[in-house]
Backbone bond lengths (Angstrom), bond angles and torsions (degrees), N, CA, C in turn:
res aa  C-N    CA-C-N  psi(-1)  N-CA   C-N-CA  omega(-1)  CA-C   N-CA-C  phi
1 M - - - 1.458 - - 1.520 109.71 -
2 S 1.312 117.87 137.20 1.450 121.37 176.75 1.511 109.10 -130.38
3 A 1.326 116.35 143.98 1.451 120.59 179.73 1.513 109.75 -123.52
4 A 1.304 117.48 132.88 1.457 122.49 176.13 1.517 107.71 -112.54
5 M 1.338 117.45 121.19 1.455 121.38 -174.04 1.529 110.56 -113.09
6 P 1.327 118.41 114.75 1.462 120.84 175.60 1.524 110.26 -60.18
7 P 1.352 118.62 154.24 1.462 121.48 -177.72 1.517 113.73 -54.49
8 E 1.332 116.81 -38.66 1.472 118.78 -177.17 1.525 112.59 -66.34
9 D 1.356 116.30 -19.15 1.461 119.09 -178.98 1.521 112.38 -78.54
10 H 1.349 118.02 -21.34 1.458 120.00 -175.69 1.527 111.69 -61.47
11 A 1.324 116.44 -34.16 1.461 120.30 -176.81 1.512 112.79 -64.69
12 I 1.353 116.84 -27.52 1.463 119.04 -177.03 1.525 112.23 -111.19
13 A 1.355 115.96 5.70 1.463 119.24 -175.61 1.516 112.08 -60.92
14 H 1.357 116.85 -33.04 1.455 119.87 -175.91 1.520 112.30 -69.41
15 C 1.334 118.30 -17.60 1.460 119.64 -177.06 1.526 112.79 -118.36
16 S 1.328 117.57 8.09 1.463 120.71 -179.31 1.517 110.53 -111.52
17 P 1.332 118.65 145.67 1.466 121.25 175.12 1.526 109.66 -58.58
18 P 1.346 118.21 142.02 1.471 121.23 -177.64 1.525 113.57 -53.55
19 G 1.342 116.99 -37.54 1.454 120.17 -177.40 1.516 113.85 -61.52
20 M 1.337 117.10 -21.97 1.463 120.63 179.69 1.523 112.03 -63.26
21 H 1.340 117.29 -23.73 1.459 121.47 -173.61 1.523 113.20 -103.39
22 V 1.325 117.43 2.27 1.470 120.48 179.11 1.524 109.04 -79.82
23 R 1.321 115.44 122.36 1.468 121.10 178.93 1.528 111.96 -107.55
24 H 1.333 117.11 -31.61 1.465 122.11 -176.21 1.526 108.51 -127.84
25 L 1.323 116.77 127.16 1.463 120.47 -174.90 1.521 110.83 -136.08
26 W 1.342 115.31 122.24 1.474 122.03 176.10 1.519 107.24 -110.67
27 L 1.321 117.78 119.15 1.457 123.21 178.17 1.521 108.90 -111.09
28 G 1.340 116.81 118.73 1.455 120.62 -179.51 1.508 111.78 124.20
29 P 1.334 116.79 -172.70 1.466 121.19 -176.80 1.518 111.97 -74.62
30 I 1.332 115.74 154.29 1.463 120.43 174.18 1.527 110.61 -103.30
31 S 1.329 116.92 4.30 1.462 122.44 171.81 1.520 107.19 -160.02
32 S 1.316 116.61 170.86 1.465 119.89 177.01 1.515 111.09 -103.90
33 A 1.336 116.93 10.77 1.461 119.79 -175.35 1.518 113.89 -125.46
34 A 1.327 117.79 -25.84 1.458 119.86 -173.15 1.525 112.05 -66.46
35 E 1.309 115.37 145.98 1.465 120.89 -179.99 1.528 110.02 -62.28
36 H 1.321 115.08 140.73 1.469 124.01 177.26 1.529 113.72 75.57
37 D 1.334 118.51 1.92 1.462 118.70 175.39 1.525 110.13 -66.55
38 L 1.316 115.98 149.74 1.456 120.79 179.38 1.522 110.34 -72.50
39 S 1.310 116.30 131.53 1.459 120.69 174.99 1.528 108.84 -82.76
40 Y 1.337 115.83 169.02 1.461 119.50 -179.53 1.524 110.35 -60.07
41 A 1.313 117.03 134.01 1.466 124.03 179.33 1.525 112.51 60.21
42 S 1.330 116.85 28.47 1.460 120.90 178.99 1.526 110.72 -61.41
43 T 1.325 115.65 145.49 1.469 120.29 176.35 1.529 111.14 -95.72
44 A 1.345 116.39 7.94 1.462 119.85 -178.46 1.530 111.42 -62.96
45 W 1.337 116.04 -33.25 1.455 120.56 175.66 1.518 107.86 -113.88
46 P 1.311 119.36 98.14 1.471 121.08 179.15 1.527 110.54 -57.48
47 I 1.309 116.19 148.57 1.458 120.55 -178.07 1.527 111.22 -60.68
48 T 1.332 116.36 -28.39 1.468 119.28 177.51 1.526 110.99 -66.46
49 L 1.349 116.47 -33.43 1.463 120.03 178.06 1.527 110.74 -70.01
50 V 1.332 116.44 -44.16 1.468 120.24 177.16 1.531 109.99 -60.52
51 H 1.322 115.33 -41.69 1.468 121.60 177.61 1.527 110.24 -57.66
52 R 1.332 116.27 -44.70 1.466 120.92 -177.77 1.532 111.35 -68.44
53 I 1.345 116.47 -39.61 1.467 120.28 178.10 1.524 110.30 -59.76
54 L 1.329 116.35 -48.21 1.465 120.06 -178.81 1.529 111.57 -64.37
55 S 1.315 116.24 -37.11 1.468 120.42 179.92 1.519 112.06 -64.52
56 N 1.330 116.18 -25.11 1.460 120.98 -177.60 1.526 113.48 -96.99
57 C 1.333 116.87 9.85 1.472 121.06 178.86 1.531 109.28 -124.02
58 P 1.329 117.81 67.54 1.468 120.81 -171.23 1.526 115.12 -71.54
59 N 1.348 117.86 -9.83 1.464 120.36 -177.71 1.525 112.74 -112.64
60 L 1.319 115.65 21.94 1.463 121.48 -177.53 1.528 111.09 -62.42
61 R 1.334 116.05 139.35 1.465 120.92 176.78 1.527 112.15 -109.40
62 A 1.342 116.72 -36.73 1.467 120.91 -177.16 1.523 108.98 -133.52
63 L 1.344 116.01 133.82 1.461 121.81 -176.04 1.521 110.07 -133.35
64 A 1.336 115.71 133.02 1.468 121.47 173.02 1.523 108.30 -123.71
65 M 1.329 116.52 132.17 1.465 122.00 175.62 1.523 107.60 -128.17
66 V 1.330 115.71 109.23 1.465 122.38 -174.13 1.522 109.81 -112.93
67 N 1.329 115.38 134.32 1.471 123.21 179.57 1.523 113.53 68.04
68 L 1.311 117.03 22.43 1.462 120.53 172.63 1.529 108.49 -78.12
69 A 1.317 117.44 128.07 1.469 121.22 -179.05 1.528 110.14 -56.92
70 Q 1.336 116.15 135.54 1.464 119.89 -172.72 1.524 113.16 -62.10
71 Q 1.350 117.11 -30.07 1.465 118.51 -177.76 1.529 112.49 -74.39
72 L 1.353 117.22 -5.72 1.463 120.23 -179.10 1.529 112.91 -99.21
73 M 1.304 116.83 -8.96 1.463 120.01 -174.08 1.526 111.84 -59.27
74 Y 1.322 116.59 -38.96 1.468 119.24 -175.83 1.520 111.68 -62.98
75 R 1.346 117.07 -23.50 1.464 120.03 -178.79 1.527 112.08 -77.92
76 L 1.324 117.19 -9.94 1.464 120.42 -178.77 1.526 112.87 -109.59
77 D 1.328 117.33 -13.07 1.467 120.41 -177.84 1.526 112.50 -50.54
78 G 1.324 116.03 -43.83 1.453 120.17 -174.09 1.507 115.23 -84.46
79 V 1.352 117.95 -3.37 1.461 119.90 -176.57 1.528 112.40 -113.70
80 I 1.338 117.63 -10.91 1.468 119.29 175.94 1.529 107.86 -62.68
81 P 1.340 117.96 126.03 1.469 120.68 -172.97 1.529 113.53 -55.61
82 A 1.319 115.24 147.29 1.467 121.66 -177.53 1.520 112.63 -64.14
83 T 1.337 117.30 -19.29 1.464 121.68 -175.81 1.529 113.52 -83.27
84 V 1.336 118.38 -7.33 1.472 121.38 -174.93 1.529 110.88 -67.30
85 E 1.333 115.13 129.58 1.466 121.98 -179.29 1.525 112.59 -111.76
86 N 1.330 116.94 -21.08 1.464 121.59 -172.84 1.526 109.21 -137.77
87 I 1.337 117.73 125.88 1.461 122.14 -178.72 1.521 110.08 -126.71
88 Y 1.347 115.65 134.56 1.465 123.65 170.89 1.525 107.28 -114.65
89 L 1.335 117.37 131.32 1.463 121.71 -179.24 1.524 110.78 -138.98
90 G 1.343 116.34 148.50 1.462 120.62 172.87 1.521 111.68 137.97
91 P 1.299 118.37 179.61 1.468 124.36 -8.23 1.535 111.30 -76.58
92 V 1.289 117.23 160.32 1.473 124.41 178.22 1.529 110.43 50.14
93 H 1.315 115.93 55.17 1.464 119.59 -179.47 1.526 110.69 -80.47
94 G 1.311 115.31 160.65 1.457 120.80 179.65 1.525 112.21 -79.69
95 H 1.324 115.01 176.05 1.464 121.74 -179.14 1.520 111.07 -69.77
96 M 1.324 116.31 135.68 1.457 121.68 172.95 1.523 108.78 -95.13
97 D 1.303 115.65 120.53 1.465 120.38 176.87 1.529 107.34 -85.68
98 L 1.318 116.50 82.10 1.466 121.55 -169.49 1.529 114.49 -52.74
99 P 1.337 119.96 -50.52 1.466 118.75 -177.97 1.531 113.24 -61.29
100 R 1.335 116.37 -24.03 1.464 120.18 -179.19 1.528 111.94 -83.48
101 M 1.323 116.83 -18.03 1.460 120.49 -176.59 1.522 110.99 -74.37
102 R 1.313 115.57 135.44 1.463 120.32 -179.62 1.529 111.87 -62.65
103 C 1.344 116.51 -27.54 1.467 120.61 -177.74 1.528 112.66 -88.11
104 Y 1.315 117.30 7.13 1.472 121.58 -172.86 1.527 112.77 -49.87
105 R 1.321 117.55 -46.52 1.467 120.56 -175.29 1.529 113.00 -76.59
106 N 1.333 117.44 -19.03 1.467 120.49 -179.55 1.523 113.21 -101.49
107 L 1.331 116.90 -14.60 1.463 120.70 -175.62 1.529 110.19 -68.98
108 R 1.336 115.58 122.62 1.466 120.73 -177.31 1.526 113.31 -113.39
109 S 1.333 118.35 -26.74 1.466 120.45 -174.46 1.524 110.54 -141.09
110 I 1.346 115.97 135.13 1.463 122.60 176.13 1.520 108.33 -125.34
111 T 1.341 116.18 128.93 1.465 121.94 172.76 1.515 107.76 -113.75
112 S 1.323 116.41 115.96 1.468 122.85 -179.00 1.523 108.10 -106.90
113 F 1.336 116.54 120.85 1.465 122.14 -173.68 1.526 111.07 -105.59
114 D 1.332 116.24 123.89 1.468 123.37 174.37 1.530 112.51 45.90
115 T 1.306 116.17 52.97 1.466 121.04 -177.32 1.526 110.49 -135.23
116 Y 1.330 115.61 134.43 1.463 120.45 170.72 1.521 107.82 -81.54
117 L 1.312 116.62 128.72 1.461 122.24 175.79 1.518 108.53 -115.20
118 S 1.322 116.62 138.92 1.462 119.46 176.78 1.527 109.37 -71.25
119 D 1.330 116.47 162.82 1.467 120.57 179.35 1.525 111.54 -58.06
120 W 1.317 116.39 -40.66 1.465 117.91 -176.93 1.526 111.65 -71.66
121 E 1.362 117.67 -28.62 1.463 119.69 175.11 1.526 110.36 -66.99
122 V 1.340 116.11 -45.80 1.462 120.28 178.92 1.524 110.13 -61.52
123 Q 1.319 116.23 -44.05 1.466 119.90 -178.81 1.521 111.28 -63.56
124 E 1.335 116.61 -37.42 1.464 119.86 178.42 1.529 110.68 -63.70
125 M 1.341 116.45 -38.47 1.463 120.36 -179.69 1.527 111.45 -70.13
126 V 1.331 115.89 -50.45 1.473 118.34 -172.09 1.524 113.22 -75.64
127 T 1.319 117.69 -20.97 1.468 119.55 178.54 1.525 112.59 -94.50
128 S 1.335 116.89 0.70 1.459 119.47 173.66 1.525 108.85 -60.73
129 P 1.326 118.02 136.44 1.470 119.48 179.62 1.521 113.19 -72.48
130 Y 1.341 116.94 -5.08 1.461 120.59 -174.41 1.527 113.77 -110.74
131 I 1.324 118.50 -28.51 1.464 121.22 -176.10 1.531 109.86 -78.71
132 H 1.330 114.89 126.30 1.467 121.10 -178.96 1.527 112.84 -100.38
133 R 1.333 116.48 -24.52 1.467 118.16 -175.70 1.525 110.69 -143.60
134 L 1.343 115.18 132.29 1.462 122.23 172.78 1.514 107.43 -119.79
135 R 1.341 116.12 130.77 1.463 121.93 -179.03 1.525 109.00 -121.87
136 R 1.338 116.13 121.63 1.466 122.11 175.87 1.526 107.10 -103.53
137 F 1.316 117.29 109.48 1.468 123.81 -171.22 1.526 108.33 -108.04
138 F 1.344 117.41 121.48 1.464 121.57 -177.12 1.524 111.27 -124.48
139 S 1.346 115.42 138.74 1.464 121.03 -177.00 1.521 112.96 -85.68
140 K 1.338 117.72 -6.43 1.461 120.48 175.80 1.524 109.49 -152.48
141 P 1.341 116.47 147.97 1.467 120.45 -174.83 1.523 114.05 -62.11
142 T 1.328 117.83 -26.70 1.469 119.88 -175.16 1.522 112.56 -62.83
143 N 1.335 117.59 -18.41 1.467 119.95 -178.66 1.528 113.46 -96.09
144 L 1.331 117.12 -0.10 1.463 119.89 -176.10 1.523 113.30 -62.27
145 E 1.336 116.28 -28.59 1.468 119.37 -179.12 1.520 112.26 -60.02
146 Y 1.352 116.92 -25.82 1.464 119.06 177.07 1.529 109.92 -52.70
147 A 1.332 116.29 -45.47 1.465 120.69 -177.32 1.520 112.38 -84.05
148 L 1.327 117.11 -39.38 1.467 120.22 -177.14 1.527 112.07 -64.59
149 D 1.334 116.81 -38.43 1.465 120.35 178.60 1.526 112.36 -62.66
150 Q 1.349 116.38 -22.11 1.461 120.11 -174.78 1.526 113.49 -101.80
151 L 1.330 116.73 10.62 1.464 119.64 178.26 1.530 113.27 -56.34
152 P 1.351 120.05 -35.12 1.469 118.70 178.12 1.527 113.62 -57.92
153 C 1.338 117.69 -26.40 1.469 120.56 179.36 1.526 111.34 -62.97
154 V 1.340 116.17 -29.80 1.460 120.44 -175.09 1.526 111.54 -73.35
155 K 1.306 117.36 -22.27 1.466 121.06 -178.89 1.529 111.88 -57.54
156 K 1.341 116.19 -28.36 1.463 120.34 -176.53 1.532 112.81 -86.38
157 A 1.344 116.08 -3.97 1.462 119.90 -176.52 1.523 110.77 -79.42
158 T 1.316 116.57 133.78 1.465 120.65 179.37 1.531 112.59 -110.67
159 S 1.326 117.76 -29.37 1.465 120.79 -178.90 1.528 112.39 -97.09
160 L 1.325 117.31 -18.06 1.462 120.92 -178.63 1.528 110.34 -64.22
161 Q 1.336 115.65 131.82 1.459 120.79 179.56 1.525 112.60 -102.30
162 E 1.337 116.50 -27.54 1.467 118.68 -176.61 1.522 111.28 -154.23
163 L 1.329 115.38 135.51 1.459 122.75 169.10 1.523 106.95 -116.92
164 Q 1.327 116.47 117.87 1.460 121.24 177.51 1.524 109.47 -104.59
165 I 1.333 116.13 130.43 1.459 122.08 171.50 1.520 106.06 -112.12
166 I 1.324 115.88 110.59 1.465 122.33 -169.29 1.516 110.21 -108.37
167 C 1.329 115.75 132.05 1.464 121.33 176.76 1.522 109.02 -119.68
168 C 1.318 115.89 129.80 1.457 122.25 179.29 1.528 107.69 -117.42
169 D 1.343 117.22 108.19 1.465 121.66 179.92 1.524 108.79 -127.88
170 D 1.348 116.57 179.32 1.461 119.98 -171.43 1.529 113.14 -64.53
171 S 1.330 118.16 -57.10 1.463 121.33 -176.16 1.523 110.42 -111.02
172 L 1.332 116.02 165.48 1.461 120.37 178.99 1.525 110.88 -62.42
173 D 1.332 117.01 -47.40 1.463 119.72 -178.67 1.523 111.90 -63.73
174 D 1.343 117.27 -41.55 1.468 120.14 177.92 1.526 110.85 -60.54
175 T 1.329 115.61 -42.25 1.464 120.12 -177.96 1.527 111.17 -67.08
176 L 1.325 116.40 -45.39 1.466 120.18 -179.94 1.525 111.59 -65.90
177 H 1.336 116.71 -42.89 1.465 120.13 177.92 1.529 110.47 -62.25
178 G 1.352 116.48 -43.01 1.458 120.34 -179.56 1.510 112.28 -62.16
179 L 1.328 116.57 -44.69 1.462 121.11 178.16 1.527 111.21 -63.78
180 Y 1.324 115.27 -48.82 1.461 119.94 -173.98 1.524 112.07 -64.91
181 S 1.330 116.29 -47.26 1.466 119.46 -175.02 1.516 111.75 -63.73
182 R 1.326 117.15 -32.90 1.462 119.97 -178.75 1.527 112.21 -85.22
183 A 1.325 116.71 -30.48 1.470 119.43 -179.81 1.527 111.95 -78.11
184 N 1.324 116.37 -26.85 1.461 120.35 -178.36 1.534 109.73 -62.34
185 G 1.304 116.52 121.07 1.462 121.27 -176.88 1.515 112.62 109.89
186 F 1.347 116.21 -16.62 1.465 120.21 179.11 1.531 112.06 -99.67
187 Q 1.359 117.20 0.11 1.463 119.26 -175.22 1.517 113.17 -57.96
188 V 1.320 116.96 -31.01 1.456 120.90 -176.67 1.524 111.55 -62.78
189 H 1.339 116.46 -23.36 1.468 120.60 -178.69 1.529 112.44 -96.03
190 A 1.337 117.43 -6.61 1.464 121.14 -175.87 1.523 110.63 -95.88
191 D 1.332 115.73 165.56 1.461 120.60 170.05 1.522 107.67 -135.20
192 N 1.334 116.95 -172.98 1.463 118.90 -172.96 1.521 113.77 -72.07
193 R 1.323 118.05 -0.16 1.464 120.83 174.94 1.523 112.03 -86.92
194 T 1.320 117.13 -13.54 1.461 121.65 -176.03 1.517 110.42 -86.12
195 Q 1.344 115.91 123.52 1.452 121.96 179.80 1.528 109.77 -123.89
196 L 1.330 116.17 135.49 1.458 122.23 174.03 1.524 107.88 -99.20
197 V 1.336 116.74 132.26 1.464 121.30 -175.40 1.522 109.54 -125.49
198 A 1.336 115.95 124.50 1.468 122.11 178.54 1.525 109.39 -104.77
199 I 1.343 116.34 124.08 1.466 121.61 177.38 1.528 108.14 -122.72
200 P 1.338 119.01 102.49 1.466 120.98 179.35 1.527 111.18 -78.75
201 R 1.325 116.18 125.32 1.460 119.93 -177.63 1.525 112.07 -63.43
202 C 1.343 117.21 -42.33 1.464 119.95 -174.15 1.526 112.07 -63.31
203 L 1.328 118.25 -32.35 1.462 121.29 -179.49 1.523 112.28 -82.42
204 N 1.309 117.06 -6.15 1.466 121.48 176.32 1.523 111.50 -108.80
205 G 1.334 115.96 14.88 1.460 121.44 172.63 1.505 115.27 72.68
206 C 1.330 117.64 23.08 1.463 119.17 -176.57 1.519 110.19 -161.27
207 L 1.341 115.87 144.90 1.462 120.81 174.98 1.522 110.93 -108.03
208 D 1.314 116.66 18.40 1.457 123.72 -175.69 1.530 109.18 -109.90
209 S 1.320 117.13 117.23 1.468 120.51 -173.65 1.522 113.29 -69.38
210 I 1.330 117.89 -34.96 1.468 118.84 178.27 1.525 110.08 -66.59
211 H 1.333 116.47 -36.42 1.463 119.52 175.89 1.531 110.37 -63.41
212 I 1.339 116.95 -40.52 1.464 120.73 176.96 1.531 110.20 -62.30
213 L 1.330 116.57 -41.89 1.467 120.71 177.31 1.522 110.52 -59.77
214 H 1.341 116.38 -41.67 1.462 120.71 179.43 1.529 110.85 -65.15
215 Q 1.336 116.67 -40.57 1.460 119.77 177.46 1.534 111.02 -64.53
216 D 1.320 116.13 -37.93 1.464 121.08 176.87 1.526 110.35 -62.07
217 W 1.325 115.73 -43.17 1.470 121.71 177.59 1.527 110.64 -60.52
218 R 1.331 116.68 -47.44 1.466 120.74 -178.11 1.526 111.51 -62.00
219 S 1.321 116.56 -42.41 1.467 119.01 -179.23 1.529 111.53 -70.25
220 A 1.337 116.93 -24.36 1.466 120.62 177.82 1.526 111.81 -75.26
221 I 1.336 116.95 -39.60 1.465 119.33 -175.92 1.532 112.86 -89.48
222 R 1.339 117.02 -22.58 1.467 121.09 179.10 1.531 110.39 -131.42
223 P 1.317 118.70 61.25 1.469 120.93 -172.17 1.523 114.29 -61.25
224 R 1.327 117.56 -27.02 1.465 119.54 -178.33 1.523 112.62 -86.90
225 L 1.331 116.66 -12.55 1.462 120.41 -176.38 1.520 113.23 -109.65
226 V 1.322 117.52 -17.78 1.463 121.75 -175.28 1.525 109.24 -119.72
227 D 1.332 116.08 132.35 1.463 119.82 177.78 1.525 109.76 -62.47
228 P 1.323 117.83 136.89 1.471 119.76 179.14 1.520 111.17 -68.13
229 L 1.317 116.37 152.85 1.454 120.73 174.66 1.524 109.94 -64.52
230 V 1.337 115.06 147.46 1.460 119.74 171.92 1.524 106.97 -72.82
231 Q 1.324 117.00 114.70 1.457 121.22 -176.09 1.525 110.26 -153.87
232 Y 1.321 115.18 164.70 1.466 120.47 178.75 1.518 108.20 -139.43
233 K 1.323 115.22 132.28 1.464 121.76 -176.22 1.529 110.00 -118.49
234 F 1.329 116.40 138.09 1.464 119.95 174.88 1.524 109.84 -147.51
235 G 1.327 115.78 154.63 1.453 121.43 -176.00 1.519 112.87 -88.34
236 M 1.330 115.23 170.43 1.471 121.39 -179.60 1.516 113.33 -107.03
237 T 1.330 117.27 -8.94 1.470 119.40 -176.75 1.524 110.19 -129.31
238 P 1.344 118.95 96.82 1.473 124.20 -4.22 1.525 110.86 -83.05
239 L 1.323 116.26 158.97 1.457 120.92 176.02 1.528 108.24 -78.40
240 P 1.348 118.51 120.59 1.463 119.92 -178.97 1.530 111.30 -64.41
241 A 1.329 116.06 166.43 1.460 120.52 173.64 1.524 109.05 -66.35
242 L 1.327 116.95 150.75 1.461 121.11 -178.42 1.526 111.07 -56.81
243 E 1.319 117.94 -41.70 1.467 121.07 -179.14 1.527 110.71 -60.72
244 E 1.329 116.06 -38.28 1.463 120.67 178.46 1.522 110.83 -67.74
245 V 1.316 116.81 -39.48 1.466 121.16 178.34 1.527 110.36 -63.79
246 L 1.330 117.43 -46.83 1.465 121.42 -179.50 1.529 110.98 -62.94
247 A 1.329 116.94 -44.71 1.464 120.25 -179.90 1.527 110.98 -64.91
248 G 1.337 116.66 -43.34 1.455 120.54 178.65 1.514 112.28 -63.73
249 G 1.325 116.56 -38.85 1.457 120.96 178.26 1.511 112.21 -62.45
250 H 1.323 116.97 -44.05 1.466 120.61 -179.71 1.527 111.42 -68.83
251 R 1.330 117.51 -36.99 1.470 119.63 176.33 1.518 110.95 -63.40
252 R 1.333 116.10 -44.07 1.464 120.16 -179.10 1.524 111.32 -63.68
253 V 1.321 117.02 -40.49 1.465 121.01 178.86 1.525 110.29 -62.11
254 Q 1.322 117.17 -44.23 1.463 120.34 179.37 1.526 111.00 -62.18
255 E 1.327 117.12 -38.52 1.464 120.78 178.11 1.526 110.91 -63.00
256 L 1.334 116.20 -45.24 1.464 120.32 -178.21 1.520 111.58 -67.97
257 L 1.332 117.06 -40.46 1.463 120.52 -178.59 1.523 111.94 -71.57
258 A 1.327 117.09 -23.08 1.465 120.78 -178.62 1.525 112.63 -81.11
259 R 1.318 117.46 -11.94 1.470 120.55 -177.65 1.526 111.23 -69.96
């Protein structure tokens, strides 16, 4: 859990409950390997405890819930604070009943990790008048079709500004090849809002996808304090030649590593 406190809050910090000052909250493991991390659907944190934590953080801006059992998601829809703008969920997270969520009007970005979403779930997200960005984050290329098959759903979106399809594989070349080979043929369903993102695990110092997700979260909420992940992004309309993608990816990596 991390809390960001604006200067004006310091004057009243001594008389306010701690939860009032929490802006960013990560619930769950920060890797899939570290000792004592919560396993998927762990009972170590009862849903009533998670419910109470969220109820006591009324000024939350960004929320991540990792390894929460999918059948429990509906019990939290109504308690996620109205101020939340950015949500990370997965793997295999449950359905979000967006209109029922208190944060519905403020929610701008959703990152869904290693989760199959039905067509109607995707359509509900991308056609929301408030959501600007949907990110489908996958730990292996074989699952990319989940998102690529649903590109036609995005055509109906009017407020959506960006759809990211993210692949996290071992090496840069493996990740780029995996993204490219699976995306090739789906361009007809994409538009200029669709971005493919390659995140090589080996160049980010870890072979653990949940850890990569956590690093992505940290760089999103604290961009000036946390080094960005080594990654390469390219569009689908038009889809560049594979050689151009590989060359661009290696140039971008060298730029990031040279900083």
